[in-house]
Biotite code that builds the C-alpha atoms (Angstrom):
import biotite.structure as struc

atoms = struc.array([
    struc.Atom([24.855, -13.846, 5.263], chain_id="A", res_id=1, res_name="MET", atom_name="CA", element="C"),
    struc.Atom([22.764, -16.408, 3.670], chain_id="A", res_id=2, res_name="LYS", atom_name="CA", element="C"),
    struc.Atom([21.894, -15.039, 0.357], chain_id="A", res_id=3, res_name="PRO", atom_name="CA", element="C"),
    struc.Atom([18.360, -14.440, -0.261], chain_id="A", res_id=4, res_name="PRO", atom_name="CA", element="C"),
    struc.Atom([15.892, -16.193, -2.197], chain_id="A", res_id=5, res_name="LYS", atom_name="CA", element="C"),
    struc.Atom([15.487, -14.002, -5.300], chain_id="A", res_id=6, res_name="ALA", atom_name="CA", element="C"),
    struc.Atom([11.593, -14.114, -5.097], chain_id="A", res_id=7, res_name="GLN", atom_name="CA", element="C"),
    struc.Atom([11.868, -12.871, -1.294], chain_id="A", res_id=8, res_name="GLU", atom_name="CA", element="C"),
    struc.Atom([14.529, -9.985, -2.412], chain_id="A", res_id=9, res_name="LEU", atom_name="CA", element="C"),
    struc.Atom([12.207, -8.767, -5.243], chain_id="A", res_id=10, res_name="VAL", atom_name="CA", element="C"),
    struc.Atom([9.391, -8.412, -2.736], chain_id="A", res_id=11, res_name="LYS", atom_name="CA", element="C"),
    struc.Atom([11.941, -6.530, -0.165], chain_id="A", res_id=12, res_name="GLU", atom_name="CA", element="C"),
    struc.Atom([13.271, -4.395, -2.928], chain_id="A", res_id=13, res_name="ILE", atom_name="CA", element="C"),
    struc.Atom([9.755, -3.767, -4.263], chain_id="A", res_id=14, res_name="GLU", atom_name="CA", element="C"),
    struc.Atom([8.722, -2.506, -0.503], chain_id="A", res_id=15, res_name="ALA", atom_name="CA", element="C"),
    struc.Atom([11.820, 0.105, -1.025], chain_id="A", res_id=16, res_name="HIS", atom_name="CA", element="C"),
    struc.Atom([11.006, 1.555, -4.110], chain_id="A", res_id=17, res_name="LEU", atom_name="CA", element="C"),
    struc.Atom([12.488, 3.979, -5.621], chain_id="A", res_id=18, res_name="PRO", atom_name="CA", element="C"),
    struc.Atom([15.582, 2.107, -4.601], chain_id="A", res_id=19, res_name="LEU", atom_name="CA", element="C"),
    struc.Atom([18.765, 4.828, -5.127], chain_id="A", res_id=20, res_name="PRO", atom_name="CA", element="C"),
    struc.Atom([21.905, 2.855, -6.593], chain_id="A", res_id=21, res_name="VAL", atom_name="CA", element="C"),
    struc.Atom([25.089, 3.437, -8.780], chain_id="A", res_id=22, res_name="HIS", atom_name="CA", element="C"),
    struc.Atom([26.062, 1.033, -11.896], chain_id="A", res_id=23, res_name="LEU", atom_name="CA", element="C"),
    struc.Atom([29.467, -0.640, -11.371], chain_id="A", res_id=24, res_name="THR", atom_name="CA", element="C"),
    struc.Atom([32.140, 0.910, -13.563], chain_id="A", res_id=25, res_name="PRO", atom_name="CA", element="C"),
    struc.Atom([31.953, -2.065, -16.015], chain_id="A", res_id=26, res_name="GLU", atom_name="CA", element="C"),
    struc.Atom([28.272, -2.073, -16.427], chain_id="A", res_id=27, res_name="ALA", atom_name="CA", element="C"),
    struc.Atom([28.108, 2.001, -17.050], chain_id="A", res_id=28, res_name="ALA", atom_name="CA", element="C"),
    struc.Atom([30.918, 1.556, -19.697], chain_id="A", res_id=29, res_name="TYR", atom_name="CA", element="C"),
    struc.Atom([29.323, -0.928, -21.395], chain_id="A", res_id=30, res_name="ALA", atom_name="CA", element="C"),
    struc.Atom([25.801, 1.064, -21.418], chain_id="A", res_id=31, res_name="LEU", atom_name="CA", element="C"),
    struc.Atom([28.033, 3.903, -22.684], chain_id="A", res_id=32, res_name="ARG", atom_name="CA", element="C"),
    struc.Atom([29.331, 1.974, -25.805], chain_id="A", res_id=33, res_name="GLN", atom_name="CA", element="C"),
    struc.Atom([25.771, 1.108, -26.448], chain_id="A", res_id=34, res_name="GLN", atom_name="CA", element="C"),
    struc.Atom([25.214, 5.046, -26.830], chain_id="A", res_id=35, res_name="GLY", atom_name="CA", element="C"),
    struc.Atom([23.370, 5.404, -23.237], chain_id="A", res_id=36, res_name="LYS", atom_name="CA", element="C"),
    struc.Atom([24.431, 8.601, -21.434], chain_id="A", res_id=37, res_name="ASN", atom_name="CA", element="C"),
    struc.Atom([25.099, 6.815, -17.833], chain_id="A", res_id=38, res_name="VAL", atom_name="CA", element="C"),
    struc.Atom([28.102, 7.449, -15.585], chain_id="A", res_id=39, res_name="ARG", atom_name="CA", element="C"),
    struc.Atom([29.243, 5.008, -12.675], chain_id="A", res_id=40, res_name="ALA", atom_name="CA", element="C"),
    struc.Atom([29.031, 7.991, -10.377], chain_id="A", res_id=41, res_name="ASP", atom_name="CA", element="C"),
    struc.Atom([25.556, 9.132, -11.110], chain_id="A", res_id=42, res_name="GLU", atom_name="CA", element="C"),
    struc.Atom([22.683, 8.177, -8.733], chain_id="A", res_id=43, res_name="THR", atom_name="CA", element="C"),
    struc.Atom([20.003, 6.239, -10.482], chain_id="A", res_id=44, res_name="LEU", atom_name="CA", element="C"),
    struc.Atom([16.779, 4.826, -9.138], chain_id="A", res_id=45, res_name="GLN", atom_name="CA", element="C"),
    struc.Atom([15.368, 1.453, -9.418], chain_id="A", res_id=46, res_name="VAL", atom_name="CA", element="C"),
    struc.Atom([11.619, 2.202, -10.132], chain_id="A", res_id=47, res_name="THR", atom_name="CA", element="C"),
    struc.Atom([10.890, -1.714, -10.537], chain_id="A", res_id=48, res_name="SER", atom_name="CA", element="C"),
    struc.Atom([12.262, -4.971, -10.200], chain_id="A", res_id=49, res_name="VAL", atom_name="CA", element="C"),
    struc.Atom([11.323, -8.805, -11.656], chain_id="A", res_id=50, res_name="MET", atom_name="CA", element="C"),
    struc.Atom([12.891, -12.255, -10.884], chain_id="A", res_id=51, res_name="ASP", atom_name="CA", element="C"),
    struc.Atom([13.630, -13.179, -14.690], chain_id="A", res_id=52, res_name="SER", atom_name="CA", element="C"),
    struc.Atom([14.300, -16.756, -13.632], chain_id="A", res_id=53, res_name="GLY", atom_name="CA", element="C"),
    struc.Atom([17.549, -18.652, -13.416], chain_id="A", res_id=54, res_name="GLU", atom_name="CA", element="C"),
    struc.Atom([19.053, -17.053, -16.608], chain_id="A", res_id=55, res_name="MET", atom_name="CA", element="C"),
    struc.Atom([18.752, -13.826, -16.187], chain_id="A", res_id=56, res_name="GLY", atom_name="CA", element="C"),
    struc.Atom([18.574, -13.332, -12.187], chain_id="A", res_id=57, res_name="GLY", atom_name="CA", element="C"),
    struc.Atom([16.788, -10.262, -10.795], chain_id="A", res_id=58, res_name="ILE", atom_name="CA", element="C"),
    struc.Atom([16.499, -7.530, -13.545], chain_id="A", res_id=59, res_name="VAL", atom_name="CA", element="C"),
    struc.Atom([15.864, -3.843, -12.281], chain_id="A", res_id=60, res_name="CYS", atom_name="CA", element="C"),
    struc.Atom([14.314, -0.944, -14.302], chain_id="A", res_id=61, res_name="ALA", atom_name="CA", element="C"),
    struc.Atom([16.658, 1.978, -13.945], chain_id="A", res_id=62, res_name="ILE", atom_name="CA", element="C"),
    struc.Atom([15.741, 5.791, -13.969], chain_id="A", res_id=63, res_name="GLU", atom_name="CA", element="C"),
    struc.Atom([18.230, 8.350, -14.813], chain_id="A", res_id=64, res_name="SER", atom_name="CA", element="C"),
    struc.Atom([17.622, 11.657, -12.653], chain_id="A", res_id=65, res_name="LYS", atom_name="CA", element="C"),
    struc.Atom([19.346, 13.382, -15.369], chain_id="A", res_id=66, res_name="VAL", atom_name="CA", element="C"),
    struc.Atom([17.582, 12.664, -18.575], chain_id="A", res_id=67, res_name="ASP", atom_name="CA", element="C"),
    struc.Atom([14.925, 10.372, -17.254], chain_id="A", res_id=68, res_name="LYS", atom_name="CA", element="C"),
    struc.Atom([15.728, 7.519, -19.585], chain_id="A", res_id=69, res_name="SER", atom_name="CA", element="C"),
    struc.Atom([14.983, 3.831, -18.413], chain_id="A", res_id=70, res_name="VAL", atom_name="CA", element="C"),
    struc.Atom([17.171, 0.973, -18.739], chain_id="A", res_id=71, res_name="LEU", atom_name="CA", element="C"),
    struc.Atom([16.817, -2.662, -17.315], chain_id="A", res_id=72, res_name="ALA", atom_name="CA", element="C"),
    struc.Atom([19.742, -3.833, -15.694], chain_id="A", res_id=73, res_name="VAL", atom_name="CA", element="C"),
    struc.Atom([20.888, -6.875, -13.866], chain_id="A", res_id=74, res_name="SER", atom_name="CA", element="C"),
    struc.Atom([21.156, -6.395, -10.183], chain_id="A", res_id=75, res_name="LEU", atom_name="CA", element="C"),
    struc.Atom([24.425, -7.804, -10.237], chain_id="A", res_id=76, res_name="THR", atom_name="CA", element="C"),
    struc.Atom([25.448, -4.589, -12.028], chain_id="A", res_id=77, res_name="ASN", atom_name="CA", element="C"),
    struc.Atom([24.278, -2.087, -9.384], chain_id="A", res_id=78, res_name="LEU", atom_name="CA", element="C"),
    struc.Atom([25.647, -1.003, -6.136], chain_id="A", res_id=79, res_name="ARG", atom_name="CA", element="C"),
    struc.Atom([23.374, 0.040, -3.120], chain_id="A", res_id=80, res_name="VAL", atom_name="CA", element="C"),
    struc.Atom([24.199, 3.072, -1.001], chain_id="A", res_id=81, res_name="ALA", atom_name="CA", element="C"),
    struc.Atom([26.047, 2.413, 2.300], chain_id="A", res_id=82, res_name="ALA", atom_name="CA", element="C"),
    struc.Atom([23.512, 2.699, 4.871], chain_id="A", res_id=83, res_name="GLY", atom_name="CA", element="C"),
    struc.Atom([20.522, 1.321, 2.972], chain_id="A", res_id=84, res_name="HIS", atom_name="CA", element="C"),
    struc.Atom([18.498, -1.384, 4.843], chain_id="A", res_id=85, res_name="PRO", atom_name="CA", element="C"),
    struc.Atom([18.683, -3.791, 2.319], chain_id="A", res_id=86, res_name="LEU", atom_name="CA", element="C"),
    struc.Atom([22.484, -3.214, 1.250], chain_id="A", res_id=87, res_name="LYS", atom_name="CA", element="C"),
    struc.Atom([23.812, -6.759, 3.264], chain_id="A", res_id=88, res_name="ALA", atom_name="CA", element="C"),
    struc.Atom([20.868, -8.720, 1.378], chain_id="A", res_id=89, res_name="ARG", atom_name="CA", element="C"),
    struc.Atom([21.561, -7.508, -1.808], chain_id="A", res_id=90, res_name="ILE", atom_name="CA", element="C"),
    struc.Atom([25.373, -7.973, -1.626], chain_id="A", res_id=91, res_name="GLU", atom_name="CA", element="C"),
    struc.Atom([24.797, -11.718, -0.391], chain_id="A", res_id=92, res_name="ALA", atom_name="CA", element="C"),
    struc.Atom([22.605, -12.325, -3.345], chain_id="A", res_id=93, res_name="TYR", atom_name="CA", element="C"),
    struc.Atom([25.130, -10.796, -5.758], chain_id="A", res_id=94, res_name="GLN", atom_name="CA", element="C"),
    struc.Atom([28.034, -12.580, -4.416], chain_id="A", res_id=95, res_name="LYS", atom_name="CA", element="C"),
    struc.Atom([26.044, -15.873, -4.703], chain_id="A", res_id=96, res_name="ALA", atom_name="CA", element="C"),
    struc.Atom([24.678, -14.900, -8.048], chain_id="A", res_id=97, res_name="ARG", atom_name="CA", element="C"),
    struc.Atom([28.305, -14.176, -9.404], chain_id="A", res_id=98, res_name="VAL", atom_name="CA", element="C"),
    struc.Atom([29.471, -17.314, -7.940], chain_id="A", res_id=99, res_name="ARG", atom_name="CA", element="C"),
    struc.Atom([26.897, -19.286, -9.418], chain_id="A", res_id=100, res_name="LYS", atom_name="CA", element="C"),
    struc.Atom([27.546, -17.902, -12.619], chain_id="A", res_id=101, res_name="LEU", atom_name="CA", element="C"),
    struc.Atom([31.114, -18.480, -12.681], chain_id="A", res_id=102, res_name="SER", atom_name="CA", element="C"),
    struc.Atom([30.354, -22.196, -11.791], chain_id="A", res_id=103, res_name="ARG", atom_name="CA", element="C"),
    struc.Atom([28.448, -22.364, -14.851], chain_id="A", res_id=104, res_name="GLN", atom_name="CA", element="C"),
    struc.Atom([31.078, -21.299, -17.359], chain_id="A", res_id=105, res_name="ARG", atom_name="CA", element="C"),
])
C-alpha cells in the first residue's frame, strides 16, 4: 500500500475521532519515565490530530480513559486496533515515516 500523504491522513483520522489506540511499549515506557501514568495495554482515545510538518509528522492528542489526562504523541508511537478501517493506512504512513527518519540519521 502506498503511504498516504500526511494531510490526507489527518483528514481521514479526523473523520474517525475519537480513535481508539494503544501506545507502543517504548512510548509508554518513555512517558512513564516523565511521570505520566500510562501503560501500553491501556486503550487511549485520539481526540485531535494535526500535521506538524516534515520535522514532527502527524501528532495526536490522546486522552486516557482512566484519569482524563491529555498528551501529545507522534502517530508513529501509536497502535490502532485490529479491524479499524484506518489501520492499514495508518500503518503504511508509520512505516514510511520511520523509514524516512532512519535515512535522515
